[in-house]
C-alpha positions in Angstrom: 91.6 3.4 -69.3 94.5 5.7 -69.0 92.1 8.6 -68.8 90.1 6.9 -66.1 93.2 6.1 -64.1 94.4 9.6 -64.4 91.0 10.9 -63.2 91.0 8.6 -60.2 94.5 9.7 -59.3 93.4 13.3 -59.6 90.4 12.6 -57.2 92.8 10.8 -54.8 95.3 13.6 -54.8 92.5 16.2 -54.1 91.2 14.0 -51.3 94.7 13.8 -49.8 94.9 17.6 -50.0 91.9 17.8 -47.6 92.7 18.1 -43.8 93.1 14.7 -42.2 90.4 15.4 -39.5 87.9 16.1 -42.3 88.7 12.9 -44.2 88.4 10.9 -40.9 85.0 12.6 -40.1 83.6 11.8 -43.5 84.8 8.2 -43.3 83.3 7.8 -39.8 80.0 9.2 -41.0 79.9 6.8 -43.9 80.6 3.9 -41.6 77.9 5.0 -39.2 75.4 5.5 -42.0 76.3 2.1 -43.4 75.8 0.5 -39.9 72.5 2.3 -39.4 71.2 1.2 -42.8 72.2 -2.4 -42.1 70.7 -2.3 -38.6 67.5 -0.7 -39.9 67.2 -3.3 -42.7 67.8 -6.1 -40.1 65.1 -4.6 -37.8 62.6 -4.3 -40.6 63.2 -7.9 -41.6 62.8 -9.0 -38.0 59.3 -7.5 -37.6 56.5 -9.8 -38.7 53.4 -8.3 -40.3 50.3 -9.8 -38.8 48.2 -11.7 -41.3 45.4 -9.2 -41.1 44.2 -6.3 -39.0 42.5 -7.0 -35.7 38.8 -6.2 -35.6 37.6 -3.4 -33.4 36.9 -4.3 -29.8 35.0 -2.2 -27.3 36.9 -0.8 -24.3 35.4 -1.2 -20.8 35.3 1.5 -18.2 35.2 0.4 -14.5 34.4 2.2 -11.3 37.4 2.7 -9.0 36.9 -0.7 -7.5 38.1 -2.2 -10.8 35.2 -4.6 -11.0 32.0 -2.7 -11.4 31.4 -1.8 -15.0 30.7 1.9 -15.6 30.3 1.9 -19.4 31.5 0.3 -22.6 33.0 2.4 -25.4 33.1 1.2 -28.9 29.7 0.2 -30.2 30.9 0.3 -33.9 29.3 1.0 -37.2 31.5 -0.3 -40.0 31.0 -1.5 -43.6 34.1 -2.0 -45.8 33.9 -0.8 -49.4 36.3 -1.1 -52.4 38.3 1.9 -53.5 36.5 2.2 -56.8 33.3 3.1 -54.9 35.1 6.1 -53.4 34.8 9.1 -55.8 38.2 10.4 -57.0 37.6 13.8 -55.5 36.9 12.3 -52.1 40.1 10.3 -52.3 42.1 13.4 -53.2 40.6 15.3 -50.2 42.1 12.7 -47.9 45.4 12.8 -49.7 45.5 16.6 -49.4 44.6 16.5 -45.7 46.9 13.6 -44.6 49.6 12.7 -47.1 50.0 14.5 -50.5 53.0 12.4 -51.3 51.3 9.1 -50.7 51.9 7.7 -54.2 55.5 8.8 -54.2 57.0 7.4 -50.9 57.6 3.9 -49.6 55.3 4.2 -46.6 57.5 6.3 -44.3 58.2 10.0 -44.2 61.9 10.2 -43.2 61.5 13.9 -42.2 58.4 13.2 -40.2 60.0 10.1 -38.5 63.0 12.1 -37.5 60.8 14.8 -36.1 58.8 12.3 -34.1 61.9 10.5 -32.8 63.4 13.8 -31.7 60.2 14.9 -30.0 60.1 11.6 -28.1 63.7 11.7 -27.0 63.7 15.4 -26.0 60.3 15.9 -24.4 58.3 12.6 -24.6 55.6 14.4 -26.6 54.3 11.3 -28.4 54.4 13.1 -31.7 53.7 10.9 -34.7 55.0 10.7 -38.2 51.8 10.4 -40.2 51.9 9.1 -43.7 48.7 7.4 -44.6 50.5 4.0 -44.5 51.7 4.7 -41.0 48.3 5.8 -39.9 46.8 2.6 -41.3 49.4 0.6 -39.4 48.7 2.4 -36.2 45.0 2.1 -36.5 44.7 -1.4 -37.9 47.4 -3.2 -35.9 47.0 -1.1 -32.7 50.7 -0.6 -31.9 49.9 1.4 -28.7 53.2 2.1 -26.8 54.1 5.8 -26.6 57.9 5.1 -27.0 60.7 5.3 -29.5 60.4 1.6 -30.0 56.8 2.0 -31.1 57.8 4.6 -33.7 60.4 2.2 -35.0 58.0 -0.7 -35.1 55.4 1.5 -36.8 57.9 2.5 -39.5 58.9 -1.2 -40.0 55.3 -2.3 -40.3 54.6 0.5 -42.8 57.5 -0.7 -45.0 56.2 -4.3 -44.7 52.6 -3.1 -45.7 54.0 -1.2 -48.7 55.9 -4.4 -49.7 52.8 -6.6 -49.4 50.1 -4.4 -50.8 49.8 -1.9 -53.6 49.1 1.8 -53.0 45.4 1.6 -53.9 45.0 -1.4 -51.6 46.6 0.5 -48.7 44.4 3.6 -49.3 41.3 1.3 -49.4 42.2 -0.3 -46.2 43.0 3.0 -44.6 39.6 4.5 -45.6 37.8 1.4 -44.2 39.5 1.5 -40.8 39.8 5.2 -39.9 37.5 6.4 -37.1 35.4 9.5 -38.0 33.4 10.0 -34.7 29.7 9.3 -34.1 30.7 5.6 -33.7 31.5 5.4 -37.5 34.5 3.4 -38.6 35.4 3.6 -42.3 34.2 6.0 -44.9 31.0 4.2 -45.8 29.7 4.4 -42.2 30.9 8.0 -42.0 29.0 8.9 -45.2 25.8 7.7 -43.6 26.5 9.2 -40.2 27.2 12.7 -41.4 25.4 13.0 -44.7 22.9 10.2 -44.9 24.3 8.8 -48.2 26.4 5.9 -49.3 30.1 6.6 -50.1 29.6 6.6 -53.9 27.2 9.5 -53.5 29.6 11.8 -51.6 30.6 15.0 -53.3 34.2 16.3 -53.1 33.1 19.0 -50.7 31.5 16.4 -48.4 34.6 14.3 -48.7 36.7 17.2 -47.6 34.5 17.6 -44.5 35.1 13.9 -43.6 38.9 14.4 -44.3 38.9 17.3 -41.9 37.6 15.1 -39.1 40.5 12.6 -39.2 42.8 14.9 -37.2 40.4 15.0 -34.2 37.1 12.9 -34.7 35.5 14.5 -31.6 36.3 18.2 -32.1 36.1 17.7 -35.8 32.4 16.9 -35.7 30.8 20.0 -37.4 28.0 19.9 -34.8 30.6 20.0 -31.9 33.0 22.7 -33.2 31.8 24.1 -36.5 34.4 26.9 -36.8 37.3 24.4 -36.3 35.9 22.1 -39.0 35.1 24.9 -41.4 38.7 26.3 -41.1 40.2 22.9 -41.7 37.8 22.2 -44.6 38.9 25.4 -46.3 42.5 24.5 -45.8 42.0 21.1 -47.4 40.3 22.6 -50.5 43.2 25.0 -50.8 45.6 22.1 -50.6 43.7 20.3 -53.3 43.9 23.4 -55.5 47.7 23.7 -54.8 48.0 20.1 -56.0 46.1 20.8 -59.2 43.1 18.7 -58.2 40.7 21.6 -58.0 40.5 25.1 -59.5 42.5 27.8 -57.9 39.4 29.6 -56.4 37.6 26.4 -55.2 38.1 27.2 -51.5 36.4 30.5 -51.9 33.4 29.6 -54.1 32.6 26.0 -53.0 29.5 26.1 -50.6 30.0 24.3 -47.3 27.8 21.1 -47.3 25.0 20.6 -44.9 25.9 18.0 -42.1 23.3 15.9 -40.3 22.7 17.1 -36.7 22.1 13.7 -35.2 24.9 12.2 -33.2 25.2 8.4 -33.3 27.7 8.5 -30.4 25.3 10.4 -28.2 22.7 7.7 -28.6 25.2 5.0 -27.7 25.7 6.0 -24.1 22.8 8.0 -22.6 22.4 10.0 -19.4 25.1 11.4 -17.1 27.5 8.5 -17.8 27.8 9.6 -21.4 29.6 12.8 -20.5 31.8 10.9 -18.1 33.0 8.7 -20.9 33.7 11.9 -23.0 35.8 13.3 -20.2 37.6 9.9 -19.8 38.4 9.8 -23.5 39.6 13.4 -23.5 42.0 12.7 -20.6 43.4 9.6 -22.3 43.9 11.5 -25.6 45.8 14.1 -23.6 47.9 11.3 -22.3 48.8 10.1 -25.8 46.3 7.3 -26.3 44.3 7.8 -29.5 40.5 7.8 -29.8 40.9 4.9 -32.2 42.6 2.9 -29.4 40.0 3.9 -26.8 37.1 3.0 -29.0 38.4 -0.1 -30.8 41.4 -1.4 -28.8 39.6 -3.5 -26.2 41.2 -1.5 -23.3 40.3 -2.0 -19.6 40.0 1.5 -18.1 39.7 1.9 -14.3 38.3 5.3 -13.5 38.3 7.3 -10.3 34.5 7.3 -10.1 32.9 5.9 -7.0 29.7 3.9 -7.6 28.1 5.0 -4.3 29.0 8.7 -4.9 27.8 8.6 -8.5 24.5 7.1 -7.5 24.1 9.7 -4.8 24.8 12.5 -7.4 22.2 11.2 -9.9 19.7 10.5 -7.2 19.9 13.8 -5.4 19.7 15.7 -8.7 16.9 13.6 -10.0 14.8 14.3 -6.9 15.5 18.0 -7.0 14.6 18.4 -10.7 11.5 16.1 -10.6 8.5 18.1 -11.8 10.6 21.3 -12.3 10.8 23.3 -15.6 12.8 21.5 -18.3 14.8 24.7 -18.9 16.7 24.1 -15.7 20.2 22.6 -16.0 22.4 21.2 -13.2 26.0 20.2 -12.7 27.7 18.4 -9.8 31.4 17.5 -9.5 32.9 15.8 -6.5 36.6 15.3 -5.9 38.7 13.4 -3.4 41.1 16.0 -2.0 43.8 13.4 -1.3 44.5 12.4 -4.9 42.3 14.7 -7.1 40.2 11.8 -8.3 36.7 12.7 -9.5 34.4 10.6 -7.4 31.1 11.8 -8.9 30.3 13.8 -12.0 27.1 15.1 -13.5 27.3 17.6 -16.5 23.9 16.9 -17.9 21.7 13.9 -18.7 21.6 14.0 -22.5 24.5 11.6 -23.1 27.7 11.5 -25.1 28.7 14.4 -27.3 26.2 16.9 -25.8 27.0 20.1 -24.0 28.7 19.6 -20.6 27.4 22.0 -18.0 30.2 21.0 -15.6 32.7 22.5 -18.0 30.8 25.7 -18.9 32.2 28.8 -17.2 29.6 30.7 -15.1 29.8 33.5 -12.6 30.4 31.7 -9.3 28.9 34.6 -7.2 29.5 34.4 -3.5 31.2 31.0 -3.7 34.3 33.0 -4.5 34.2 34.9 -1.1 36.1 32.1 0.7 39.0 32.7 -1.7 39.0 36.4 -0.7 39.2 35.4 2.9 42.0 33.0 2.3 44.0 35.6 0.3 43.4 38.1 3.2 44.7 35.7 5.8 47.8 35.2 3.6 48.3 39.0 4.1 47.8 38.7 7.9 44.1 39.7 8.1 42.2 37.4 10.4 38.6 36.3 9.9 37.5 38.2 13.1 38.6 41.5 11.7 35.9 44.2 11.5 34.9 45.6 8.1 32.3 48.1 7.0 29.3 46.1 5.9 27.1 49.1 5.1 25.0 49.0 2.0 25.3 50.6 -0.5 29.0 51.5 -0.7 30.9 53.2 -3.5 34.2 51.8 -4.7 36.8 53.3 -7.0 36.8 50.6 -9.7 33.0 50.5 -10.2 32.7 53.7 -12.3 30.4 55.3 -9.8 27.9 52.4 -9.6 26.9 51.6 -6.0 27.4 48.1 -4.5 24.6 46.6 -2.4 24.4 43.7 -0.1 21.7 41.1 -0.9 18.4 42.5 0.4 20.4 45.6 1.3 21.3 44.2 4.7 23.3 46.5 6.9 26.2 45.5 9.2 28.4 48.5 9.7 30.7 46.9 12.2 30.9 43.4 10.8 33.4 40.6 11.5 34.4 38.8 8.4 33.1 35.4 9.5 29.7 36.9 10.1 29.8 38.7 6.7 30.5 35.3 5.2 27.6 33.6 6.9 25.2 36.3 5.6 27.0 36.6 2.3 27.5 40.4 2.5 29.1 41.9 -0.6 30.5 45.2 0.6 33.0 43.9 3.3 34.5 41.4 0.9 34.7 44.0 -2.0 36.5 46.3 0.4 38.8 43.5 1.5 39.6 42.7 -2.2 40.5 46.4 -2.8 42.7 46.4 0.3 44.8 43.2 -0.5 44.6 43.7 -4.3 42.4 41.8 -6.7 45.4 40.2 -8.4 46.3 38.4 -5.3 42.9 36.8 -5.2 43.2 35.8 -8.9 46.6 34.4 -8.3 45.4 32.3 -5.4 42.4 31.1 -7.4 44.8 29.8 -10.1 47.0 28.1 -7.5 43.9 26.4 -6.1 42.6 25.1 -9.4 41.2 27.7 -11.8 43.0 27.5 -15.2 44.8 30.5 -16.7 42.6 30.4 -19.8 39.4 29.1 -21.1 40.2 28.5 -24.8 41.9 31.8 -25.9 40.3 33.9 -23.1 42.4 34.7 -20.0 40.4 33.9 -16.9 39.3 36.3 -14.2 40.0 39.5 -16.1 37.8 42.2 -17.6 36.9 41.6 -21.3 37.2 44.1 -24.0 34.6 46.8 -23.5 34.5 46.3 -19.7 35.9 48.9 -17.3 39.5 47.4 -17.2 40.1 45.1 -20.2 42.8 42.5 -19.4 42.9 43.4 -15.7 41.3 42.0 -12.6 39.0 44.3 -10.5 37.7 43.9 -7.0 34.5 42.5 -8.6 36.4 39.1 -8.3 35.3 39.2 -4.6 31.6 38.9 -5.6 32.2 36.1 -8.1 31.7 38.2 -11.2 34.3 36.4 -13.3 33.1 33.1 -14.8 34.5 29.8 -13.6 33.4 26.3 -14.6 31.8 24.1 -11.9 34.5 21.4 -12.4 37.2 24.0 -11.7 35.4 25.3 -8.7 35.4 21.7 -7.5 39.2 21.6 -7.8 39.4 24.9 -5.8 37.3 23.6 -3.0 39.0 20.2 -3.0 42.3 22.0 -2.5 40.8 23.9 0.5 39.4 20.6 1.8 42.9 19.1 1.4 44.4 21.6 3.8 45.9 23.7 1.0 47.6 20.8 -0.9 46.5 20.5 -4.5 46.2 17.3 -6.5 45.2 17.7 -10.2 41.7 16.6 -11.1 41.6 13.4 -13.1 39.2 10.6 -14.1 41.5 7.7 -14.9 43.5 5.6 -12.6 44.9 3.0 -15.0 44.6 1.6 -18.5 45.6 -1.9 -19.5 45.5 -3.7 -22.9 43.9 -7.1 -23.5 47.0 -9.0 -22.5 47.2 -7.2 -19.2 50.1 -4.9 -20.0 49.7 -1.4 -18.4 49.4 1.3 -21.0 48.8 4.2 -18.7 48.7 4.8 -14.9 48.0 8.1 -13.2 50.7 9.2 -10.8 49.1 11.3 -8.1 51.1 14.3 -7.0 50.2 16.9 -4.4 51.6 20.4 -4.2 51.3 22.7 -1.2 49.7 25.9 -2.6 48.1 27.3 0.6 49.0 27.4 4.3 47.3 24.6 6.2 46.2 27.0 8.9 44.6 29.3 6.4 42.7 26.4 4.9 41.5 25.3 8.4 40.2 28.9 9.1 38.3 29.0 5.8 36.7 25.6 6.7 35.8 26.8 10.2 34.1 29.9 8.8 32.2 27.9 6.2 31.1 25.4 8.8 29.2 28.4 10.3 27.4 28.8 7.0 26.3 25.1 7.2 25.0 25.8 10.7 23.0 28.7 9.3 21.7 27.0 6.2 21.1 23.5 7.6 23.5 20.8 8.7 24.4 17.8 6.6 23.0 14.8 8.4 25.7 12.8 10.2 28.5 14.8 8.6 30.7 17.7 9.8 30.7 19.9 6.7 31.7 23.3 5.4 29.9 25.1 2.5 29.2 28.4 0.8 26.2 29.2 -1.3 26.0 31.8 -4.0 23.5 33.4 -6.4 24.2 35.4 -9.5 21.6 38.1 -9.9 19.9 38.1 -13.3 20.1 41.7 -14.6 18.2 44.0 -12.4 15.5 41.5 -11.4 15.0 39.6 -8.1 15.8 36.4 -10.0 19.1 34.5 -10.2 20.7 33.2 -13.4 23.2 31.0 -11.6 22.8 29.3 -8.2 25.7 27.5 -6.5 26.7 25.5 -3.4 30.3 24.5 -2.9 31.8 22.8 0.1 33.3 19.7 1.6 33.5 17.1 4.4 36.7 15.3 5.3 37.6 13.2 2.2 35.2 14.7 -0.3 34.6 18.1 -1.9 31.6 18.9 -4.1 30.3 21.8 -6.1 26.7 22.1 -7.3 25.4 24.5 -10.0 21.9 25.2 -11.1 21.1 27.4 -14.1 20.1 27.4 -17.7 21.8 26.8 -21.1 21.6 30.5 -21.8 21.5 33.0 -19.0 18.0 33.7 -17.8 15.9 33.7 -14.7 15.7 30.4 -12.8 12.5 29.5 -11.0 10.8 26.4 -9.7 7.6 25.1 -11.2 5.7 27.0 -8.5 7.3 30.3 -9.6 9.7 30.7 -6.7 13.2 32.1 -7.4 16.0 29.6 -7.1 19.0 30.8 -5.1 22.1 29.1 -3.8 20.7 28.3 -0.4 17.7 26.6 -2.0 17.8 23.8 -4.6 21.7 23.7 -5.0 22.1 23.4 -1.2 19.4 20.7 -1.1 21.3 18.7 -3.7 24.6 19.3 -1.9 23.3 18.1 1.4 21.6 15.0 0.0 24.7 14.1 -2.1 27.2 14.5 0.7 25.2 12.5 3.2 24.4 9.8 0.6 28.0 9.5 -0.6 29.4 9.2 2.9 26.7 7.1 4.5 28.1 4.3 6.6 31.6 5.7 6.5 33.6 7.1 9.4 34.1 10.7 8.5 36.5 12.8 10.5 35.6 16.2 11.9 36.9 19.3 10.1 40.1 20.8 11.5 39.7 23.5 14.2 40.3 27.1 13.3 44.0 28.2 13.5 43.2 31.9 13.8 45.8 33.0 11.3 46.3 36.8 11.1 45.4 39.8 13.2 42.0 41.0 14.3 42.6 44.7 14.1 43.0 45.2 10.4 39.6 46.3 9.3 38.3 49.5 7.5 35.8 50.9 10.0 37.2 54.4 9.3 35.1 54.3 6.1 31.8 54.3 8.0 29.7 57.4 7.3 26.5 58.9 8.6 24.4 57.7 11.5 25.3 54.0 11.2 24.6 51.7 14.1 28.0 51.0 15.6 27.1 47.8 17.4 29.7 45.0 16.6 28.0 42.2 14.6 24.6 43.9 14.4 22.8 43.1 11.2 19.6 45.0 10.3 17.5 45.7 7.3 18.4 48.8 5.2 16.4 50.6 2.5 15.2 48.3 -0.3 14.3 48.6 -3.9 11.6 51.1 -4.5 12.1 53.0 -1.3 12.4 56.2 -3.2 8.9 55.7 -4.5 6.0 57.1 -2.4 2.8 55.6 -3.7 0.7 57.6 -1.3 1.1 60.5 -3.8 -0.6 58.5 -6.5 -4.2 59.7 -5.6 -7.0 61.0 -7.8 -7.7 60.7 -11.5 -5.0 60.3 -14.1 -5.3 64.0 -15.0 -5.0 65.0 -11.4 -1.9 62.9 -10.9 -0.2 64.1 -14.0 -0.9 67.7 -13.0 0.8 67.2 -9.6 3.7 65.4 -11.3 4.1 68.3 -13.6 4.5 70.6 -10.6 7.0 68.3 -8.9 9.1 68.0 -12.0 9.0 71.8 -12.5 10.6 72.1 -9.1 13.4 69.8 -10.2 13.9 71.8 -13.4 13.9 75.1 -11.5 17.2 74.1 -10.0 18.8 74.4 -13.4 18.6 70.8 -14.6 17.5 70.2 -18.2 15.7 66.9 -18.5 12.7 65.2 -20.1 10.5 62.3 -19.2 8.3 59.9 -21.2 6.1 57.1 -19.9 3.8 54.6 -21.6 1.7 52.3 -19.4 0.9 49.2 -21.6 -1.7 47.8 -19.2 -3.9 50.9 -19.3 -2.8 52.6 -22.5 -2.0 55.8 -20.6 0.8 58.0 -21.6 2.7 60.8 -19.8 5.3 63.2 -21.2 7.3 66.0 -19.6 9.1 67.9 -22.3 9.0 64.6 -24.1 9.7 66.2 -27.6 12.9 68.0 -26.5 16.1 66.9 -28.3 18.9 65.3 -26.3 22.1 63.6 -27.3 21.6 59.9 -26.9 25.0 58.7 -25.5 24.8 54.9 -25.2 21.0 54.5 -25.2 21.1 54.6 -29.0 22.8 51.1 -28.9 19.3 49.6 -28.6 18.4 51.1 -31.9 21.7 50.0 -33.4 20.9 46.4 -32.4 17.4 46.7 -33.8 18.8 48.0 -37.1 21.2 45.1 -37.3 18.4 42.6 -36.6 16.2 44.2 -39.3 19.0 43.7 -41.8 19.4 40.1 -40.8 15.6 39.6 -41.1 15.6 41.1 -44.5 18.3 38.7 -45.6 16.3 35.8 -44.0 19.2 34.8 -41.8 20.2 34.7 -38.1 23.0 36.8 -36.6 26.4 35.3 -37.1 28.4 34.2 -34.0 30.5 37.3 -34.3 27.5 39.6 -34.6 26.0 37.9 -31.5 29.1 38.5 -29.5 29.2 42.2 -30.6 25.5 42.6 -29.7 26.0 41.2 -26.2 29.1 43.3 -25.6 27.4 46.5 -27.0 24.3 46.1 -24.8 25.4 44.2 -21.7 28.8 45.8 -21.2 28.0 49.0 -23.2 31.1 48.4 -25.3 31.7 51.3 -27.7 34.1 49.4 -30.0 31.4 46.8 -30.6 28.9 49.6 -31.3 31.2 51.2 -33.8 31.4 47.9 -35.7 27.6 47.5 -35.6 27.1 51.0 -36.8 29.4 50.4 -39.8 27.6 47.1 -40.5 24.2 48.7 -40.7 25.4 51.4 -43.1 26.2 54.2 -40.6 23.9 57.2 -40.2 21.9 56.5 -43.4 21.3 52.8 -42.5 20.3 53.8 -38.9 17.9 56.4 -40.3 16.2 53.9 -42.5 15.8 51.5 -39.6 14.4 54.2 -37.3 11.8 55.1 -39.8 10.6 51.5 -40.0 10.5 51.4 -36.2 8.4 54.7 -36.1 11.2 56.7 -34.4 11.2 59.8 -36.6 12.3 62.2 -33.8 15.7 60.6 -33.7 18.4 62.1 -35.9 21.4 59.9 -36.5 24.9 61.4 -36.4 28.1 59.9 -38.1 29.3 59.4 -34.5 26.6 57.3 -33.1 26.8 58.7 -29.5 26.1 62.2 -30.8 22.8 61.1 -32.4 19.9 63.2 -31.0 16.7 61.7 -29.8 13.6 62.5 -27.6 12.2 60.8 -24.6 9.1 60.0 -26.5 11.1 58.2 -29.2 12.8 56.2 -26.6 9.5 54.9 -25.1 8.4 54.3 -28.7 11.4 52.0 -29.0 10.5 50.1 -25.9 6.9 49.8 -27.2 8.3 48.4 -30.5 10.0 45.7 -28.4 6.9 44.8 -26.4 4.1 45.3 -28.8 2.5 42.5 -31.0 3.1 44.3 -34.3 6.0 46.2 -35.9 8.9 45.2 -38.2 10.8 43.2 -35.6 10.1 39.5 -35.3 9.3 37.9 -31.9 12.8 36.4 -31.7 14.4 39.7 -32.4 12.4 41.5 -29.7 13.1 38.7 -27.2 16.9 38.9 -27.9 17.0 42.7 -27.4 14.9 42.6 -24.2 17.0 39.7 -22.9 20.2 41.6 -23.4 18.7 44.7 -21.8 17.7 42.6 -18.8 21.2 41.2 -18.5 23.3 44.4 -18.3 26.4 44.3 -16.1 26.0 45.5 -12.5 27.5 48.9 -13.3 24.7 49.4 -15.8 21.7 48.7 -13.6 21.1 52.2 -12.2 18.6 54.7 -13.7 14.9 53.9 -14.4 15.3 50.8 -12.1 14.8 53.2 -9.2 11.1 53.3 -10.1 10.7 49.5 -9.7 9.9 47.3 -6.7 11.0 43.9 -5.5 9.5 41.3 -7.7 9.6 43.5 -10.8 12.3 43.2 -13.5 13.9 45.9 -15.5 15.2 45.7 -19.1 17.2 48.9 -19.6 19.9 50.8 -21.4 21.7 53.7 -19.8 24.3 56.1 -21.1 26.5 58.9 -19.9 28.9 61.3 -21.6 31.0 64.3 -20.5 30.8 67.3 -23.0 33.9 69.6 -23.2 31.7 72.1 -25.0 29.6 72.4 -21.9 32.3 72.9 -19.3 32.7 69.1 -19.0 29.1 68.7 -17.7 27.5 65.3 -18.0 24.8 63.9 -20.2 23.0 61.1 -18.3 20.2 59.1 -19.9 18.2 56.0 -18.9 15.5 54.2 -20.7 13.8 50.8 -20.5 10.9 48.6 -19.5 9.7 47.8 -15.9 7.7 44.6 -15.9 6.0 42.7 -13.2 2.8 40.8 -12.4 0.8 44.0 -12.4 3.2 46.3 -14.2 4.3 46.8 -17.7 5.6 50.3 -18.5 8.1 52.0 -20.8 10.0 54.8 -19.1 12.7 57.1 -20.4 14.6 59.9 -18.6 17.0 62.1 -20.7 19.1 64.8 -19.1 22.2 66.9 -19.3 24.1 69.7 -17.5 25.2 67.6 -14.4 28.4 68.6 -12.7 29.4 65.0 -12.0 28.3 61.6 -13.3 27.3 60.5 -9.8 25.1 63.6 -9.4 23.6 62.8 -12.8 22.8 59.2 -11.8 21.2 60.4 -8.5 19.1 63.0 -10.4 17.8 60.5 -13.0 16.9 58.0 -10.4 15.1 60.7 -8.3 13.1 61.8 -11.4 12.2 58.2 -12.3 11.1 57.5 -8.7 9.1 60.7 -8.5 7.3 59.8 -11.8 6.1 56.6 -10.3 5.3 58.2 -7.0 2.7 60.4 -8.6 1.5 58.2 -11.5 1.4 54.9 -9.5 0.9 52.6 -12.5 
């Protein structure tokens, strides 16, 4: 005892030696801790644990009137199972994914709870502390408030659950109540929905897939976002290895299991309403309401959708698509400018979980020109200023490629409002260069275009394009892709006089007892001068006068058509506009870019089917309502700020005069194609000899697949390929994939598109390495019958002949050969989709109504006094035409001179041969 007393006195003496402030602080902390423990204990004791979990209840979505039912979410598939039926490896996968310390804690993660409380107090993030017990409490008892008190109640209930049930019982209940997507609640239903087996037949790898989905049941569906699920699946297997439940290399050597393609969820709500429910659910999740709550919480959700407008949308689209090719896809989004509420929405008719065309970014074409005008007026340029509307025009950031107006219309002295009505490209491109493309991009973002789509910055060149990461004046002609829903936000802001309200689908959410869980707070922000918005509307009302008035409604609109490759077809057709109180955007296209035509074979452009849908929708939505006229023009800016000083040649200088300019095929003179084939080829030889006499070194090869005729002018001469070899690189890559009995990976598909469509050299270097470099390319060339082509370690220095290039085109169009039909179709599709700055060359030998699938290349050689190699090869195809044509050349003083020479040679060839 004496020793103990001495020890206590020693401790007391040491404590007294500490500073008084320190002793008081420690004492205060001990008191506070004691009080908190007592308070927490009292709170936990005061919280009653419900006798059992509430069964799932469907939530109801209403139209904006709060009475008319839009849809019901929550048709459930659930069968409870005992834990002993769940394989051990599957259980461990869930523990690894969600709570590795489950069997060691008492239901609450102190660290996680502290983090959640801090996040709620500091930034109201709604972050959760997610032990499996807490997740079970949240899902089973539906504690829905996004507050600190809910976190505390959740923790208290978790402790109560831990006290009432054993760990195995809690895990069993958790696995039976968790939502996995596809309408499946509980692991038994999920096993059937995703793998077609009962739970006791699940492998550990399959269980890890299901565990991966818990974090986000919609995105986690492997059919919806396979890369996201695969990455999380690998992470779970590694976590299981770290815990000693799997071998160390399991993540690397375990094959990923096959998942069923069918979506139960999609079958639950069909048609356009299915995608609306998806968008509603996404918005509520972003607001902090879980998918579990939406699908099982019996919520009443009042949406912004208007029943009349939605009916008008589906009716107008249904009429337009009746009897049309099934490949056509359509999107329509209509927004109330006053509050940003979506009044009608159509992203497709396939139901829940399917691809949403309204959210898919597409080139908006000429529907972006009103933004150019608005940005110009912000810089003091009025809409009656005169700009040079000649066609073609050359601009600095197009790499020497000419820009044409549609149908090559000419308007040398053109007021901007008239240029808008006739959708002329060159005046607005010049305007974009003058004010700066960045200003147009910044305005687009203010009006409603997001800064990114996924990880990709919007409205900038991609890698491999002329200015990666920067915005060029191509923004003026709608080259940069934007989703129809975001274009609707842009036009709603213009319709709202320049005041922006964020687009949304949900007005309010209430729980079964009537308590409000969520309510949208509409906020408007002035992002554009009201006078500028009025001017844009006044100009676009002239477009409506030209294209056809909307019955009974004063409206403004702009149409747009994105050209498909070098063809006369469009790949995307748009109409965007508004009347007072309602803005709408309509898009027509295909899942994958391709020509869009009606069942009668007519090309679909913005002023056709999309405009018809727009007119019918707007008149149907606003029928019987008093709709105010659009504001009158404010005439912002000056009228003497044009660029008429750029006019060259003998242009007609009459203000506002529009007339037809030269058109496609004008360089071809078919009157020269007389006599027999031998007579024509002899005269062509003489004509090309005259070209060559000027010092130009070139070769020509042509194969007419209709007649079997062939023509060559120095066709066996060796020339460096430059970028035309990229077609052979892609063919070699596809041969390798075919030999391995596989499709191209997603990464390989992206590289292939960039390599051909944008002529991206970095992508080509990667493909060259993937096929085995020069040796791999040589092997592929031999299989393709291209023995005149000699690969070089630097792919662009490979040599080839014009005859080998037409052989390559024949390999893509013939019935035989080593390439499969799908491989040929892919290559030709990419060659037909090349960017606008890649459409020169052999296309000069084509006429309106014919399409060109081509690959061009150019390169300056320092060893030849910086003279240029310019090559062009491809296929010209039409109702009565199917030829392979290749022109290879070098020795040009400038790139522009080389392009002009190649096009003249191609046109001369057709002039004499006719085909």
